[in-house]
C-alpha positions in Angstrom: 117.8 57.5 15.3 119.9 57.6 12.1 119.5 54.0 11.0 117.9 50.7 11.9 118.9 47.1 11.2 116.1 44.9 10.1 117.5 41.4 9.7 120.4 41.9 7.2 119.1 45.2 5.8 120.2 48.6 7.1 117.6 51.4 6.9 119.0 54.9 6.4 116.1 57.1 7.6 117.7 60.4 6.5 118.3 59.3 2.9 115.3 57.1 2.6 117.5 54.1 1.6 117.8 50.5 2.4 121.3 48.9 2.2 122.0 45.2 1.7 125.7 44.5 1.5 126.7 46.5 -1.7 123.1 47.2 -2.9 121.3 50.5 -2.2 117.5 50.6 -2.6 115.3 53.6 -2.4 112.0 53.7 -0.6 109.2 56.2 -1.2 108.5 58.7 1.6 105.0 57.4 2.5 106.2 53.8 2.6 109.2 54.9 4.8 106.7 56.6 7.2 104.6 53.4 7.3 107.8 51.4 8.1 108.7 53.9 10.8 105.3 53.3 12.5 105.9 49.5 12.4 109.4 49.9 13.8 108.3 52.1 16.6 105.6 49.5 17.6 108.4 47.1 18.4 106.7 44.0 17.1 103.2 44.9 18.3 100.2 44.6 16.0 99.2 48.0 14.6 95.7 48.4 13.1 95.3 49.8 9.6 93.3 52.7 10.9 96.1 53.7 13.3 98.7 53.6 10.5 96.5 55.7 8.2 96.0 58.3 11.0 99.7 58.5 11.8 101.0 58.6 8.2 98.2 60.4 6.3 96.3 62.3 9.0 93.1 63.8 7.6 94.1 63.4 4.0 91.6 61.3 2.0 93.5 58.5 0.3 92.7 55.6 -2.1 91.2 52.5 -0.5 94.4 50.4 -1.1 97.0 53.2 -0.4 98.3 51.4 2.7 98.3 48.0 1.1 100.5 49.5 -1.7 103.0 50.9 0.8 103.1 47.5 2.6 103.7 45.8 -0.8 106.5 48.2 -1.7 108.2 47.7 1.7 108.1 44.0 1.3 109.6 44.3 -2.2 112.5 46.4 -1.0 113.2 43.8 1.8 112.8 40.8 -0.6 109.7 39.9 1.3 106.2 39.0 -0.1 102.7 38.5 1.1 103.4 34.7 1.0 106.8 34.8 2.9 105.9 37.5 5.5 109.5 37.3 6.8 109.6 41.1 7.5 106.0 42.3 7.8 103.3 40.0 9.1 99.6 40.5 8.1 97.1 39.8 10.8 93.7 39.5 9.0 91.2 42.1 10.1 93.6 43.3 12.8 96.6 45.0 11.1 100.3 44.5 10.6 103.4 43.9 12.7 107.2 43.9 12.1 108.8 40.5 12.7 112.3 41.5 14.1 114.0 44.8 14.6 117.6 45.8 15.8 118.1 49.5 16.4 121.1 51.9 16.6 120.6 55.5 17.6 123.5 57.2 15.9 125.0 54.9 13.4 128.4 54.9 15.2 131.4 53.4 13.5 134.0 51.1 15.1 137.2 53.1 14.7 139.3 49.9 14.5 137.3 48.1 11.9 135.6 50.9 10.1 132.3 48.9 10.2 129.0 50.3 11.6 128.2 48.9 15.0 125.0 46.8 15.1 123.6 46.6 18.6 122.0 43.4 19.7 118.3 42.9 20.5 116.4 40.1 21.9 115.8 37.5 19.2 117.5 39.5 16.5 121.2 39.1 15.6 122.8 40.1 12.3 123.6 36.7 10.7 127.1 36.0 9.4 127.7 35.2 5.8 128.4 31.5 6.5 125.1 31.4 8.4 123.4 32.9 5.4 124.9 30.3 3.1 123.7 27.6 5.4 120.3 29.1 5.6 120.1 29.2 1.8 121.1 25.6 1.6 118.5 24.5 4.1 115.9 26.7 2.3 116.7 25.0 -1.0 116.3 21.6 0.5 113.0 22.5 2.1 111.7 23.9 -1.2 112.8 20.7 -3.0 110.9 18.6 -0.4 107.9 20.8 -0.8 108.0 20.6 -4.5 108.0 16.8 -4.3 105.1 16.9 -1.9 103.3 19.2 -4.3 103.8 17.0 -7.2 101.8 14.3 -5.6 98.3 15.6 -4.8 97.4 15.9 -1.2 94.0 14.8 0.3 94.2 17.5 2.9 95.7 21.0 3.3 95.7 22.9 6.5 94.9 26.4 5.4 95.5 28.5 8.5 96.4 32.0 7.1 94.4 34.4 5.0 96.3 37.3 3.5 94.6 40.2 1.6 95.8 40.8 -1.9 93.3 43.5 -2.7 91.4 45.7 -0.4 88.7 48.0 -1.9 85.0 48.7 -1.6 84.4 47.1 -5.0 84.0 43.6 -6.3 87.1 41.8 -7.7 86.2 38.8 -9.8 87.4 36.5 -12.7 91.0 36.5 -11.4 93.6 34.7 -13.4 97.3 34.1 -12.8 100.0 34.7 -15.4 102.1 31.7 -16.4 105.1 33.2 -14.7 103.2 33.2 -11.4 104.0 36.9 -10.7 101.0 38.8 -12.1 97.3 38.7 -11.5 94.6 40.0 -13.8 91.1 40.5 -12.6 87.9 42.5 -13.2 87.0 45.2 -10.8 83.4 46.3 -10.8 82.8 49.9 -9.9 79.1 49.8 -10.7 76.7 47.6 -12.6 77.8 49.0 -16.0 81.3 50.2 -15.1 84.0 47.5 -14.8 87.8 47.7 -15.2 90.4 45.2 -16.3 93.3 45.3 -13.7 96.9 44.0 -13.7 98.3 43.4 -10.2 101.9 42.7 -9.3 101.7 40.1 -6.5 105.0 41.0 -4.8 104.8 44.8 -5.0 101.1 45.3 -4.9 101.3 47.7 -7.8 98.3 47.9 -10.1 97.7 49.2 -13.6 94.4 49.6 -15.4 94.3 47.9 -18.8 90.7 48.8 -19.7 89.1 51.7 -17.8 85.4 51.3 -18.5 83.6 48.3 -20.0 81.2 45.4 -19.2 82.8 42.0 -19.2 81.4 38.5 -19.3 82.9 35.3 -18.0 86.6 34.6 -17.3 89.8 36.1 -18.7 93.0 34.3 -19.7 96.7 35.1 -20.2 98.3 34.0 -23.5 101.1 31.4 -23.1 103.8 34.1 -23.4 102.0 36.4 -20.9 101.9 39.2 -23.4 98.2 39.2 -24.1 94.9 38.9 -22.2 91.8 37.4 -23.8 88.3 38.3 -22.5 84.6 38.5 -23.3 83.3 42.0 -23.9 79.6 42.8 -23.8 78.5 45.0 -26.6 75.5 46.0 -28.9 75.8 44.9 -32.5 73.0 45.9 -34.8 70.7 46.6 -31.8 71.3 43.2 -30.3 73.2 42.6 -27.1 76.0 40.0 -27.3 79.6 39.5 -26.1 82.6 39.1 -28.3 86.1 37.7 -27.7 88.7 40.4 -27.4 92.4 40.5 -26.7 94.5 43.3 -25.1 98.3 43.6 -25.5 99.9 44.3 -22.1 102.8 46.4 -23.3 100.7 48.8 -25.4 97.3 48.3 -23.8 95.8 48.1 -27.2 92.7 45.9 -27.7 91.5 44.1 -30.8 88.7 41.8 -31.7 89.4 38.1 -32.0 85.8 36.9 -32.7 82.8 39.0 -33.4 79.3 38.2 -32.1 75.9 38.7 -33.6 73.2 37.2 -31.4 75.3 34.9 -29.1 77.4 35.5 -26.1 81.1 34.5 -26.6 83.0 34.4 -23.3 85.5 32.7 -20.9 88.4 32.2 -23.4 91.2 29.8 -22.6 94.4 29.6 -24.6 95.4 26.2 -26.1 98.5 27.6 -27.6 99.6 31.0 -29.1 97.4 30.5 -32.1 94.2 28.8 -30.8 91.6 29.4 -28.1 88.8 27.6 -26.4 85.7 29.6 -25.3 82.0 29.2 -24.5 79.3 30.2 -27.0 76.0 30.9 -25.3 72.7 31.4 -27.2 69.6 33.3 -26.3 68.2 30.2 -24.6 71.2 30.2 -22.2 72.5 27.0 -23.8 76.3 26.9 -24.0 78.7 25.1 -26.3 82.5 24.7 -26.1 84.2 26.0 -29.2 87.8 26.0 -30.5 89.0 29.0 -32.5 92.1 28.9 -34.8 93.4 32.5 -35.0 95.4 32.1 -38.2 92.3 31.6 -40.4 89.4 32.4 -38.0 88.1 28.8 -38.3 85.7 27.8 -35.5 85.1 24.2 -34.5 82.6 22.9 -31.9 84.1 20.4 -29.4 82.1 17.1 -29.6 81.2 14.8 -26.7 80.9 17.8 -24.3 77.6 18.0 -22.4 75.2 20.5 -24.1 74.5 22.0 -20.7 78.1 23.0 -20.1 78.6 25.6 -17.4 82.3 26.2 -17.3 85.6 24.5 -18.1 89.4 24.5 -17.6 92.2 23.2 -19.8 95.7 21.8 -18.9 97.7 22.6 -22.0 100.8 20.4 -21.2 98.8 17.2 -21.3 95.7 18.3 -23.3 93.5 17.6 -20.3 90.0 19.1 -20.1 87.6 19.5 -17.1 84.0 20.4 -17.7 81.2 21.4 -15.3 77.7 20.9 -16.7 74.2 21.3 -15.3 71.1 19.4 -16.4 67.8 18.4 -14.8 68.6 20.1 -11.6 71.9 18.2 -11.3 75.5 19.4 -11.8 78.3 17.2 -13.0 82.1 17.4 -13.4 83.8 15.5 -16.2 87.6 15.1 -16.5 89.3 13.7 -19.6 91.5 14.5 -22.6 91.0 16.8 -25.6 92.2 15.4 -28.9 91.6 17.9 -31.7 88.0 18.7 -31.5 86.9 15.6 -29.5 86.6 15.4 -25.7 87.1 11.9 -24.2 85.9 11.8 -20.6 87.6 9.5 -18.2 85.9 10.2 -14.9 82.7 12.0 -13.8 81.2 13.1 -10.5 77.7 14.3 -9.6 78.2 17.6 -7.7 76.1 18.1 -4.6 76.0 21.9 -5.1 72.4 23.1 -5.6 73.1 26.8 -5.2 73.2 29.1 -8.2 76.8 30.1 -7.9 78.8 29.4 -11.0 81.5 26.8 -10.5 84.9 27.5 -12.0 87.3 24.5 -12.1 91.1 24.8 -12.1 93.9 22.3 -12.6 95.9 22.3 -9.4 98.4 20.0 -11.2 98.2 17.4 -13.9 96.4 15.0 -11.6 93.9 17.1 -9.7 91.1 19.7 -10.3 89.8 22.0 -7.6 86.4 23.8 -7.3 85.4 26.6 -4.9 81.9 26.5 -3.6 80.4 28.5 -0.7 82.9 27.9 2.1 84.8 24.9 0.8 87.5 23.9 -1.7 86.7 20.5 -3.3 89.3 18.4 -5.2 88.8 15.7 -7.8 91.6 13.5 -9.2 92.0 11.8 -12.5 92.1 8.4 -10.8 88.5 9.0 -9.6 89.2 10.0 -6.0 87.6 13.2 -4.5 87.5 15.1 -1.3 87.5 18.5 0.2 89.8 20.8 2.2 88.9 21.9 5.8 86.6 24.8 6.4 88.4 28.1 5.4 86.3 31.1 6.3 82.9 32.5 7.2 82.6 34.3 3.8 81.8 32.5 0.6 84.5 31.4 -1.9 83.6 32.1 -5.5 86.9 31.0 -7.2 90.2 29.3 -6.2 93.4 29.5 -8.2 96.5 27.4 -7.4 99.5 29.5 -6.4 102.9 28.3 -5.4 103.1 24.9 -3.8 100.0 24.5 -1.5 98.8 28.1 -1.5 95.7 29.3 -3.3 94.4 32.7 -4.5 90.7 32.9 -3.8 87.8 35.3 -4.5 86.2 35.7 -1.2 83.2 37.7 -0.2 79.4 37.9 0.2 76.4 39.0 -1.9 73.6 41.0 -0.3 70.1 40.6 -1.7 66.9 41.9 0.0 63.2 41.3 -0.5 61.2 44.5 -0.9 57.5 45.1 -0.5 56.3 47.8 -2.9 53.1 49.5 -3.9 51.8 48.3 -7.3 51.0 51.8 -8.5 53.8 53.8 -6.7 56.9 51.7 -7.0 59.0 54.2 -5.1 56.9 53.5 -2.0 58.9 50.4 -0.9 60.4 48.8 2.2 62.8 46.0 2.8 61.5 42.8 4.4 63.7 40.9 6.9 66.7 43.0 5.9 70.1 41.4 6.5 73.6 41.3 5.0 72.9 37.9 3.6 70.8 36.8 0.5 67.1 37.0 0.9 65.0 35.7 -2.1 61.7 34.3 -3.2 59.5 36.5 -1.0 55.9 35.4 -0.7 52.9 36.8 1.1 51.4 34.4 3.7 47.7 34.1 2.9 45.3 35.5 5.5 48.0 37.5 7.3 50.2 40.5 7.0 53.3 38.2 7.2 56.0 37.9 4.5 58.2 34.8 4.1 61.6 34.7 2.4 64.4 32.2 1.6 67.4 33.4 3.5 71.1 32.3 3.8 71.5 33.9 7.2 71.8 30.6 9.1 74.3 29.2 6.6 72.0 27.2 4.3 68.9 28.4 2.5 66.0 28.2 4.8 62.5 29.7 4.9 62.1 32.6 7.4 59.0 34.4 8.4 58.8 38.2 9.0 55.8 39.0 11.2 55.2 42.4 12.9 58.8 43.3 12.8 60.1 40.0 14.2 61.8 37.4 12.0 62.0 33.7 12.8 63.3 30.6 11.0 60.6 28.1 9.8 62.6 25.3 8.2 65.7 23.6 9.4 66.6 21.2 6.6 70.1 19.9 6.5 70.5 20.3 2.8 68.7 23.7 2.5 65.4 24.7 0.8 65.3 25.0 -2.9 61.7 26.4 -3.3 58.4 26.6 -1.3 54.7 27.6 -1.6 52.0 28.5 1.0 48.7 26.7 1.4 45.6 28.6 0.6 44.8 29.3 4.3 48.5 30.1 5.1 48.6 27.4 7.9 50.9 25.0 5.9 54.0 25.3 3.9 55.1 22.9 1.1 58.9 23.1 0.5 61.4 21.3 -1.7 64.8 20.2 -0.4 67.1 18.0 -2.5 64.2 16.8 -4.7 62.3 15.7 -1.7 58.9 17.3 -0.9 57.8 18.2 2.7 54.7 19.7 4.3 55.2 21.9 7.4 52.1 22.5 9.5 52.6 25.7 11.4 49.8 25.0 13.9 51.8 22.2 15.5 55.2 22.6 13.8 54.9 19.0 12.4 56.9 18.2 9.3 55.5 15.6 7.0 57.8 14.2 4.2 55.7 13.2 1.2 56.9 9.7 0.2 56.9 9.9 -3.6 58.6 7.4 -5.9 59.5 10.1 -8.3 61.8 13.1 -7.8 60.2 16.6 -7.6 62.1 19.4 -9.4 59.8 22.4 -8.8 56.7 23.5 -6.9 54.4 25.8 -9.0 51.2 26.3 -7.2 48.9 25.3 -4.3 45.3 25.3 -5.4 41.8 23.7 -5.1 40.3 21.7 -7.9 36.7 21.9 -9.0 35.7 19.5 -6.3 37.4 21.5 -3.6 40.3 19.1 -3.1 43.7 20.8 -2.4 46.3 20.1 -5.0 50.0 20.9 -5.5 51.0 21.7 -9.1 54.5 20.2 -9.5 57.1 19.2 -12.0 58.3 15.7 -11.4 60.7 13.3 -13.2 58.5 10.4 -14.4 60.4 7.8 -16.4 63.3 10.3 -16.5 61.0 12.8 -18.3 60.0 16.2 -16.8 56.2 16.1 -16.3 53.8 18.6 -14.8 51.3 16.9 -12.4 48.6 17.8 -9.9 49.3 16.0 -6.6 46.5 15.3 -4.1 48.0 16.6 -0.8 46.1 14.0 1.3 46.4 10.7 -0.5 49.4 11.5 -2.8 47.6 10.4 -6.0 48.4 12.6 -9.0 47.0 13.5 -12.4 49.3 14.1 -15.4 48.8 17.6 -16.7 51.6 17.8 -19.3 54.6 15.8 -20.3 57.5 18.1 -21.1 59.7 20.6 -19.3 58.4 24.1 -18.3 60.2 26.8 -16.5 57.0 27.7 -14.7 53.3 26.9 -14.8 50.0 28.0 -13.3 46.7 26.2 -13.4 43.8 28.6 -14.3 40.9 26.1 -15.0 40.2 22.4 -15.4 42.6 21.0 -18.0 44.0 24.5 -18.6 47.5 25.7 -17.7 49.5 28.8 -18.5 53.1 27.9 -19.4 56.0 29.7 -20.9 58.7 28.8 -23.4 62.4 29.3 -23.3 62.1 32.7 -25.0 59.8 34.1 -22.3 56.5 33.9 -24.1 53.3 32.8 -22.4 51.1 30.1 -23.9 47.8 28.6 -22.9 47.8 24.8 -22.6 44.3 23.4 -23.0 43.8 19.6 -22.8 47.4 19.1 -24.0 47.2 21.6 -26.9 49.1 24.9 -27.0 47.3 28.0 -27.9 48.8 31.4 -28.6 47.8 34.2 -26.2 47.4 37.1 -28.7 47.2 39.8 -26.1 50.8 39.2 -24.9 52.2 37.5 -28.0 55.0 40.1 -28.3 55.6 40.6 -24.6 58.6 38.8 -23.1 58.4 37.5 -19.5 61.0 38.4 -17.0 60.6 35.6 -14.5 57.6 33.9 -12.9 53.9 34.6 -13.0 51.0 34.2 -10.5 47.3 33.3 -10.8 45.5 35.8 -8.5 41.8 36.8 -8.6 41.1 34.9 -11.8 44.0 36.6 -13.7 47.7 36.0 -14.4 50.1 38.7 -13.2 53.6 38.9 -14.5 56.6 41.2 -15.1 58.0 41.9 -18.5 61.6 42.8 -19.5 60.9 46.5 -19.1 59.8 46.1 -15.5 56.1 46.6 -16.3 53.6 44.5 -14.3 50.8 43.0 -16.5 47.4 41.7 -15.7 46.3 38.9 -18.2 42.7 37.6 -18.3 43.2 34.2 -20.1 39.5 33.7 -20.8 39.1 37.0 -22.6 42.6 37.1 -24.1 42.9 40.6 -22.8 45.9 42.2 -21.1 46.9 45.5 -19.6 49.8 47.1 -17.7 48.7 47.7 -14.1 52.0 48.7 -12.4 55.7 49.1 -12.6 58.6 47.8 -10.6 61.2 50.2 -9.2 64.5 50.1 -11.2 66.3 48.8 -8.2 64.1 45.7 -8.2 65.1 42.8 -10.4 62.3 40.3 -10.3 58.7 40.2 -8.9 58.2 37.2 -6.6 54.6 37.7 -5.4 51.6 40.0 -5.8 48.4 40.9 -3.9 46.4 42.8 -6.6 43.4 43.8 -4.4 45.8 45.4 -1.9 48.1 46.8 -4.6 51.1 45.2 -3.0 54.0 43.2 -4.6 57.2 41.6 -3.5 60.5 41.8 -5.4 64.1 40.7 -5.1 66.5 43.7 -5.0 70.3 43.5 -5.4 72.0 45.5 -2.7 75.7 44.8 -2.8 78.2 42.3 -4.0 81.7 42.6 -2.5 84.5 40.2 -3.3 88.2 40.6 -2.5 91.2 38.6 -3.6 92.9 36.7 -0.8 95.9 34.4 -0.5 95.3 31.4 1.7 98.1 29.1 2.9 
């Protein structure tokens, strides 16, 4: 076979060339071999593994080598991942060629001097008038689609998922250049090794702008697409912080735009070529939206923005700003205009997303903002309307970026967390509890048994699961998902919190009892007995819109006020005595409403929660040490150490020298085009 016609293109196999009328385009040998495999398949779907075996054999290649060849073939044939007019992607299956016409010898008609093109079923070489008609129809269709796109749609039938990247690593913080041709994103090779990547959408070609760094937040193209701004984690004067940087794309040279000292500056967004918006986060995790003027390095805080801002997006053409914030266990989206340094909100929505995933809003057009959360794309309009697109995929969506008409580029993937049981003294002696490919968290020992419970996402929403003698079963089936839970002292009951509503699950008869409280509950701290032997739940409730710690009688639902004021965690250690912690991670003793310094751990910073066991407080510090604190004696000592793979201790049995921890296993995200 000397050549092959593919639509209007003639492939010369001997010379490795593709001819289109008077144009001659070269194609690389590997890409030519991949094309040959697809042609020989005659329209059948060929798996990626089959192509790799036929083209590369036993040679070890880069994870995206095949995808790059496919992208190059598409570019040569004026095709793209969106059009798929030549090569069609079948997600998780492989690739196929759309239409092929073959000629074995490239014979020439002696009378006309033109190469003969044999016919094939469904594949005829179009004449030039037909091509002109096709172009005219195509232009009309594009115009109609553009009109449809200009007016926001309430629904979009996303039916196709096309991989843009394919690697064993996590791709995140994707952003699209203003010309719509180039993606930039962060690829994480390990916890401390990330790369800043440029990706040509049509060809699939990639270049590494920054080879090894640790980034924070989102990245952004400048208005002229010549620079990328980003937040870079660094150590300044022994303090960890993140600064705003910019890299020039043509020279790949980076320079600092705004230095940091103690705060974390991240997620820049260009207002124009001489000014940026970004988030400034302090050590207490409070974030503020800031405007930076590059000409004189003047920084101005944006007023009227919620203090608990989580993320934002800006629409430069009309000075529109969308802000996501989170306060008092509730998330909110505000849309409005930015005039100078003042934000004027026009509409706001309470967001029903209780999960810990950061929400990144994006303007789909001047009238509509979209948010990706779990398995849905939600839209919000400046006129106050809102809705969501149909279910897209089984994996989670972490970000969604508008791309050409009604298509989106999404970050899609799944995080894998496991709960591990370890020995308090020998932290290397550990085993996973209820291992799965989903997120397991908040492991707790069930009192009086050898069982361990976890919150798992394996059924879709966060539910409590119990691991007993190698078997795992689901305990809760709440429609909204479980936020937190605690075991009773005997281990026969479970108190759990779902959407600020408190429930008691009795495992002896599987009866679920909703506790009808007039106030919302935001956290469950402890299940204990008071000095009279009455079982109590130590909770944080919203009383008169103020966070308040109370002891709730489980039987008659009466409660006693313990402390008015927010606390990230609390444990009751004696009558009128609580152990609480401040925002800096320091422990305090609260006796009859008065705070007392605990001298034994005054310089120790808490990592997460702490637990009252055997008349002592057990907690983990920032260096993964496990401490035992005797509040009465003001005495503390290190009694164990967590394995470095563990992130936070979630429960402990001191007498048995056992502890539970959350361990990060893997986080894989890929960039996909959905249409």
